[in-house]
C-alpha positions in Angstrom: -49.4 50.3 0.5 -47.1 52.9 -1.2 -44.2 51.9 0.8 -44.1 48.7 -0.9 -43.6 50.5 -4.2 -40.4 50.7 -5.1 -38.5 52.3 -7.7 -35.7 52.3 -9.8 -33.3 54.4 -12.5 -32.7 53.1 -15.4 -30.0 54.2 -18.2 -31.3 51.7 -21.9 -28.7 51.2 -24.2 -28.8 50.9 -28.1 -27.9 48.1 -29.8 -24.6 50.5 -30.1 -24.2 50.8 -26.9 -25.6 54.2 -27.4 -28.2 55.4 -24.9 -31.5 55.2 -26.5 -32.8 58.6 -26.5 -37.0 59.7 -26.3 -38.1 56.2 -27.3 -40.9 54.0 -26.3 -39.8 51.2 -24.7 -42.4 48.3 -23.0 -41.7 47.1 -19.6 -43.4 44.3 -17.5 -42.7 42.5 -14.4 -42.4 38.9 -13.9 -42.0 38.3 -10.6 -42.7 39.2 -6.9 -39.9 39.8 -4.4 -42.4 39.7 -1.9 -43.2 35.6 -1.1 -46.8 34.9 -1.9 -46.9 31.5 -0.5 -49.0 28.0 -0.6 -47.9 24.3 0.7 -46.7 22.3 -2.0 -48.4 18.8 -0.3 -50.3 18.2 -2.9 -48.4 18.1 -6.1 -45.9 15.4 -4.2 -47.3 12.6 -6.3 -47.0 14.8 -9.2 -43.6 16.1 -9.1 -43.1 11.9 -8.6 -44.8 11.1 -11.9 -48.0 9.3 -9.7 -50.7 11.8 -10.6 -51.6 13.7 -13.0 -52.9 17.9 -11.6 -52.3 20.3 -14.3 -55.2 21.8 -13.9 -54.8 22.7 -10.3 -51.2 22.9 -10.7 -51.9 25.7 -13.2 -54.3 27.8 -10.7 -51.6 27.1 -8.3 -48.7 28.8 -10.8 -50.9 31.7 -11.6 -51.0 32.9 -8.0 -48.3 31.8 -6.2 -44.0 32.2 -5.7 -43.4 30.0 -2.8 -43.7 26.4 -1.9 -43.7 25.1 1.0 -43.3 21.2 1.8 -43.7 18.9 4.5 -40.4 17.5 6.1 -43.2 15.7 9.1 -40.2 13.5 10.5 -43.0 10.4 11.3 -43.9 10.5 7.3 -40.5 11.4 6.3 -38.5 9.0 8.0 -41.1 6.4 9.4 -38.4 3.9 9.5 -35.2 4.8 10.7 -32.5 5.4 8.2 -34.7 5.4 5.3 -36.0 8.9 4.9 -38.1 9.5 1.7 -35.5 12.0 0.3 -35.7 11.7 -3.4 -39.6 12.1 -3.1 -39.2 15.5 -2.0 -36.1 16.2 -3.6 -38.0 15.8 -6.8 -40.5 17.8 -5.4 -38.5 20.4 -5.0 -36.4 19.8 -8.2 -40.1 20.3 -9.9 -41.6 23.2 -8.4 -38.1 25.1 -8.9 -38.1 24.1 -12.4 -41.5 26.2 -12.7 -39.8 29.1 -11.1 -41.2 28.9 -7.5 -39.1 29.1 -4.8 -39.0 26.6 -2.0 -39.7 25.9 1.9 -38.9 23.6 4.4 -41.1 23.4 7.1 -40.0 21.9 10.0 -37.0 20.7 10.9 -38.3 19.8 15.0 -41.6 19.4 15.6 -42.8 17.5 18.3 -45.8 16.9 16.5 -45.3 13.9 14.0 -42.3 12.9 15.8 -41.8 9.6 14.5 -42.1 6.8 17.2 -38.8 4.9 16.9 -37.2 8.3 18.1 -38.8 7.6 21.5 -37.2 4.3 22.0 -33.6 6.7 22.5 -32.1 7.8 25.4 -32.3 11.8 25.1 -28.8 12.1 24.6 -29.4 9.9 21.6 -32.4 11.7 20.7 -30.2 15.1 21.0 -27.8 13.8 18.9 -30.3 12.0 16.2 -32.0 15.4 15.9 -28.8 16.8 14.7 -28.1 15.0 12.2 -31.8 15.0 11.3 -31.4 18.9 10.6 -27.6 18.6 8.5 -28.8 15.8 6.4 -31.8 17.7 5.2 -30.7 21.0 5.5 -27.4 20.2 3.5 -28.9 17.7 1.3 -32.1 19.9 -0.3 -29.7 23.0 -1.0 -29.8 24.8 -2.7 -33.1 24.1 -3.9 -35.1 24.9 0.1 -33.5 27.9 1.4 -35.9 28.8 3.8 -36.9 26.4 6.9 -39.1 26.8 9.4 -35.8 25.6 12.2 -37.9 24.7 15.2 -41.9 24.4 15.1 -44.7 25.7 18.4 -42.1 25.5 20.4 -44.2 27.6 23.4 -45.8 24.4 23.9 -43.5 21.6 23.1 -42.0 20.9 26.6 -45.4 20.6 28.3 -47.0 18.6 25.2 -49.9 16.2 26.4 -52.5 15.8 23.6 -51.0 12.1 23.2 -51.5 9.2 24.9 -47.3 8.0 24.8 -44.9 11.8 25.9 -42.9 12.0 21.8 -39.5 12.6 22.0 -39.3 15.6 20.6 -41.0 17.0 23.9 -39.1 15.3 26.1 -35.9 16.9 25.2 -37.6 20.1 25.2 -38.7 19.5 28.6 -35.4 18.0 30.0 -33.2 20.7 27.9 -35.5 23.7 28.3 -36.6 25.5 25.4 -33.8 27.7 24.5 -31.8 24.8 24.7 -33.2 23.2 22.1 -33.6 26.0 20.2 -29.5 26.7 19.8 -29.2 23.1 18.6 -31.7 23.9 16.0 -30.9 27.2 14.6 -27.2 26.3 15.2 -27.2 23.0 13.2 -29.1 24.5 10.3 -26.8 27.8 10.5 -23.8 25.0 10.0 -25.2 23.0 7.1 -26.3 25.7 4.9 -25.0 29.6 6.1 -27.2 31.1 3.4 -30.3 29.7 4.3 -32.9 32.0 6.1 -34.2 30.4 9.7 -37.6 30.9 11.4 -38.7 30.4 14.7 -42.2 29.7 13.9 -45.6 29.3 16.4 -49.2 29.3 16.8 -49.3 30.9 20.6 -49.4 34.7 19.7 -49.4 35.1 23.8 -46.5 36.8 25.8 -45.9 33.5 26.1 -44.2 33.5 22.9 -42.3 37.3 23.3 -40.4 35.9 26.3 -39.1 32.9 24.2 -38.1 35.5 21.4 -36.5 37.9 24.1 -34.8 34.5 25.8 -33.6 33.4 22.7 -31.8 37.0 21.3 -30.5 37.3 24.7 -28.6 34.2 24.6 -27.1 35.2 21.4 -28.9 33.3 18.8 -29.3 34.3 15.5 -32.9 34.1 13.8 -33.3 35.1 10.6 -37.7 35.9 10.2 -39.9 35.0 13.0 -43.0 33.0 11.9 -46.5 33.7 13.2 -49.0 31.1 12.1 -52.7 32.3 11.4 -55.7 30.1 11.4 -59.0 31.6 11.6 -61.4 29.4 11.7 -63.1 31.1 14.3 -63.5 33.7 12.5 -61.2 36.4 10.9 -59.4 38.6 13.4 -59.6 42.2 11.5 -57.1 44.5 10.7 -57.0 46.2 13.5 -56.5 43.1 15.9 -54.3 41.7 12.5 -52.0 44.5 12.4 -51.3 45.2 16.2 -50.6 41.8 16.0 -48.1 42.0 13.6 -46.6 45.5 15.3 -45.7 43.5 18.9 -43.2 41.3 17.2 -42.2 43.6 14.7 -40.8 44.9 17.9 -37.7 42.4 17.8 -36.6 44.1 14.4 -37.3 41.2 12.6 -38.7 40.1 9.5 -42.5 38.8 10.0 -43.5 35.6 7.7 -47.2 35.1 7.9 -46.3 31.4 7.7 -49.8 29.2 8.0 -52.9 31.4 7.3 -56.3 30.0 6.8 -60.0 31.9 6.3 -62.7 29.4 6.2 -65.0 29.4 3.6 -68.1 27.6 5.3 -69.5 28.0 9.1 -67.0 29.3 11.4 -65.8 27.0 14.7 -67.6 27.8 18.4 -65.4 30.7 19.8 -65.1 28.8 23.0 -63.0 26.0 21.8 -59.6 26.7 22.8 -57.7 24.0 21.1 -58.3 24.0 16.9 -57.6 20.3 16.9 -60.6 19.2 18.8 -63.0 20.3 16.3 -63.4 18.3 13.8 -67.2 17.8 12.3 -67.7 15.1 10.4 -69.4 17.0 7.3 -67.2 20.4 7.4 -69.2 22.1 3.5 -68.0 25.2 1.8 -71.4 27.5 1.6 -72.2 30.3 -1.2 -72.3 32.3 1.9 -69.5 31.6 3.2 -67.4 31.8 -0.2 -68.8 35.5 -0.2 -67.1 36.0 3.2 -63.7 34.5 2.4 -63.4 36.7 -0.6 -63.5 39.7 1.1 -61.6 38.6 4.2 -58.7 37.3 2.1 -58.9 40.3 0.4 -58.4 42.6 3.8 -56.0 40.5 5.0 -53.5 40.8 3.0 -53.7 43.9 1.8 -53.6 44.3 5.7 -50.0 42.6 6.1 -48.5 43.5 2.4 -49.3 47.3 4.3 -47.1 46.6 6.8 -43.4 47.0 6.5 -42.0 44.4 8.5 -44.4 41.6 6.8 -42.0 39.6 4.2 -43.6 36.4 3.2 -47.9 35.3 3.2 -48.2 31.5 2.9 -52.1 30.2 2.6 -52.0 26.8 4.0 -54.0 25.0 1.0 -55.2 25.9 -2.3 -58.0 22.9 -2.0 -60.5 21.9 0.5 -59.6 17.8 -0.7 -57.0 17.4 2.7 -57.7 20.6 4.3 -56.2 21.0 7.7 -59.2 19.8 10.0 -61.5 18.6 7.2 -62.2 22.9 7.7 -63.6 24.7 4.1 -60.2 26.6 4.2 -59.0 26.5 0.5 -59.2 28.8 -2.6 -60.4 25.8 -4.6 -63.4 23.4 -4.5 -63.0 19.4 -4.7 -64.1 20.1 -8.0 -61.5 21.9 -8.9 -63.0 24.9 -9.6 -61.7 28.6 -8.1 -63.8 29.7 -5.0 -64.2 33.4 -5.2 -61.9 34.5 -2.9 -59.1 32.7 -5.5 -60.5 35.0 -7.7 -59.8 38.3 -4.9 -56.3 36.8 -4.5 -55.2 37.1 -8.1 -56.3 40.2 -8.9 -54.7 41.3 -5.6 -51.1 40.0 -6.7 -51.8 39.4 -10.4 -53.3 42.8 -11.1 -53.3 45.4 -8.8 -50.3 44.8 -6.9 -48.0 44.0 -10.7 -46.8 46.0 -13.8 -48.6 44.2 -16.5 -46.6 45.1 -20.7 -46.3 48.8 -20.2 -45.4 51.1 -22.7 -42.9 54.1 -21.2 -40.5 56.3 -23.2 -36.6 57.1 -22.2 -35.8 60.6 -21.8 -33.6 62.7 -23.8 -30.4 61.1 -21.7 -31.9 57.4 -22.4 -32.8 57.3 -18.9 -36.0 55.9 -17.3 -37.4 56.0 -14.0 -39.9 52.0 -12.9 -42.3 52.4 -10.7 -43.4 49.3 -9.2 -43.6 46.3 -6.2 -40.2 45.2 -5.9 -39.4 42.4 -8.0 -38.2 41.4 -11.5 -38.7 42.9 -14.7 -38.2 43.6 -17.8 -37.7 45.7 -20.3 -38.2 45.3 -25.1 -37.3 47.5 -27.3 -37.4 46.6 -31.1 -36.9 42.6 -30.6 -34.1 43.1 -27.6 -34.5 42.1 -24.3 -33.2 42.6 -21.0 -33.9 42.0 -17.1 -33.7 44.5 -14.2 -35.1 44.3 -10.6 -36.9 46.8 -8.2 -35.3 46.0 -4.8 -37.2 46.9 -1.7 -36.9 49.7 0.2 -36.0 52.0 -3.4 -38.7 55.4 -3.2 
């Protein structure tokens, strides 16, 4: 964990521009550079004036600094030519106004592709996909600067868990995985050269490694690799988690843990291959499960934040309401009360990994050395405040 701690040397000046010698000042952290994320799906109605979730919003912003918003095409543009752009723009602005970064998920994905897309020939599908990418990346800049450019490509051309094959699967089957990845990154990069673009997948097998290697050999620039970690069948443990991260860190790219869940109830049976195949009618949180979840979330975040390649962790859901597959994966109960896992994670991010207002003293030359987690800090003295950063990789 000490590898995360950065350091900066400040020269503190008084109101006349002279070094502030041997004086007490107060330093406090204001933001983490590390991306501690959660989905922002619950707050789309809030940002659009359709609901009030003040307590839930307070819980979200007290821990997290990056919101993932849903750009699932079937929901975003159920009728061709009538996307819900303004609705998500208002949501992105709502988060940005409150100091959060915003990520879009995903630009290209076979699941939840719109039905109307299926009726088009493949050449036209490609053109429409390219246009959709340009429209979203351009239209949401600069509010959304990070995107899952393409999601779950390993299974994409062979996906068969639907009655009628969707158009994105057909596109990937006919064009090939690497060509499909290329079009996603090409269009997104052209639309916003400053954006951070991810290749994201749930398949942690060597098939994903082969895809990454093929994409890199093809000269396609990837900004970060997304690894999903829905642990509905139980916590992977530190050894497995870190071995997994090491496997993908060897490509020299930042790692984003894009979809993380840990359960606070009964675990999914281990023999289930596809997590979608297990959705019991009732899947409650339990007191024993909540204590287990709290212990595991601390272990999981400690392991990941301690790895130098990991730059972001997104927990997939704040509450159990609407949680993926109906699992008790949230950090907040349906009645709005935090589970022990919420408190445990907050303690890590905002206490253990955070510098509260702290009195420090400048030296005889007016210098002040500040150590802490990379991020934004403020220095206060006699009613005056200045902001500075501790950059990553400084010790």
